[in-house]
C-alpha positions as a Markdown table, in Angstrom:
| # | Residue | x | y | z |
|---|---|---|---|---|
| 1 | Met | -0.6 | -8.8 | 18.4 |
| 2 | Thr | 0.0 | -10.4 | 15.0 |
| 3 | Thr | 3.1 | -12.4 | 14.2 |
| 4 | Pro | 5.2 | -12.2 | 11.1 |
| 5 | Ala | 3.9 | -15.6 | 10.2 |
| 6 | Asp | 0.3 | -14.2 | 10.6 |
| 7 | Arg | 1.0 | -11.3 | 8.5 |
| 8 | Ala | 2.5 | -13.4 | 5.7 |
| 9 | Ala | -0.5 | -15.8 | 5.8 |
| 10 | Gln | -2.8 | -12.8 | 5.4 |
| 11 | Arg | -1.0 | -11.5 | 2.5 |
| 12 | Ala | -1.1 | -14.8 | 0.9 |
| 13 | Gln | -4.8 | -14.8 | 1.1 |
| 14 | Arg | -5.2 | -11.6 | -0.8 |
| 15 | Thr | -6.6 | -11.5 | -4.2 |
| 16 | Tyr | -6.7 | -8.9 | -6.9 |
| 17 | Tyr | -8.6 | -8.4 | -10.0 |
| 18 | Val | -6.7 | -7.1 | -13.1 |
| 19 | Ser | -8.6 | -6.7 | -16.4 |
| 20 | Asp | -7.1 | -8.3 | -19.6 |
| 21 | Glu | -6.7 | -4.8 | -21.0 |
| 22 | Arg | -4.6 | -3.6 | -18.2 |
| 23 | Leu | -2.5 | -7.0 | -18.3 |
| 24 | His | -2.1 | -6.3 | -22.1 |
| 25 | Ala | -0.9 | -2.7 | -21.4 |
| 26 | Phe | 1.6 | -3.8 | -19.0 |
| 27 | Gly | 2.9 | -6.3 | -21.4 |
| 28 | Gln | 3.5 | -3.5 | -23.9 |
| 29 | Leu | 5.8 | -1.7 | -21.6 |
| 30 | Ser | 9.6 | -1.8 | -22.1 |
| 31 | Ala | 11.6 | -3.6 | -19.3 |
| 32 | Leu | 12.7 | 0.0 | -18.1 |
| 33 | Glu | 9.1 | 1.0 | -18.0 |
| 34 | Arg | 8.1 | -2.0 | -16.0 |
| 35 | Leu | 11.0 | -1.6 | -13.5 |
| 36 | Gln | 10.0 | 2.1 | -13.1 |
| 37 | Trp | 6.3 | 1.1 | -12.5 |
| 38 | Val | 7.5 | -1.5 | -9.8 |
| 39 | Glu | 9.6 | 1.1 | -8.2 |
| 40 | Gln | 6.8 | 3.7 | -8.2 |
| 41 | Cys | 4.4 | 1.1 | -6.6 |
| 42 | Ser | 7.2 | 0.2 | -4.0 |
| 43 | His | 7.6 | 4.0 | -3.1 |
| 44 | Phe | 3.8 | 4.3 | -2.6 |
| 45 | Val | 3.7 | 1.4 | -0.3 |
| 46 | Arg | 6.6 | 2.6 | 1.8 |
| 47 | Leu | 4.9 | 6.1 | 2.0 |
| 48 | Ala | 1.7 | 4.4 | 3.2 |
| 49 | Gln | 3.4 | 2.3 | 5.7 |
| 50 | Ala | 5.3 | 5.2 | 7.1 |
| 51 | Ala | 2.0 | 7.1 | 7.3 |
| 52 | Leu | 0.4 | 4.3 | 9.2 |
| 53 | His | 3.0 | 4.4 | 11.9 |
| 54 | Ala | 3.5 | 8.1 | 12.1 |
| 55 | Pro | 1.9 | 10.0 | 15.2 |
| 56 | Arg | -1.2 | 11.8 | 14.2 |
| 57 | Pro | -2.3 | 15.2 | 15.4 |
| 58 | Pro | -5.6 | 15.5 | 17.0 |
| 59 | His | -8.5 | 16.2 | 14.8 |
| 60 | Pro | -9.2 | 20.1 | 14.8 |
| 61 | Leu | -12.8 | 19.5 | 15.6 |
| 62 | His | -12.0 | 17.1 | 18.5 |
| 63 | Arg | -12.1 | 18.8 | 21.8 |
| 64 | Pro | -11.0 | 16.9 | 24.9 |
| 65 | Pro | -13.5 | 16.6 | 27.7 |
| 66 | Ala | -13.8 | 19.4 | 30.1 |
| 67 | Pro | -12.2 | 18.8 | 33.5 |
């Protein structure tokens, strides 16, 4: 089981590549548009986290072993 400190260390080691063009495009956004973009990203992450922890129905092609 990972601890909060382990998860924080894993997050700190992540790297991302963003092209100069994308950085420039983000820089052209207004303050409101930047805040909206951040909120949309945050919403996406919350949905993804909820999906990871939600119970999943069995796959329709998976059949339990016969008794």
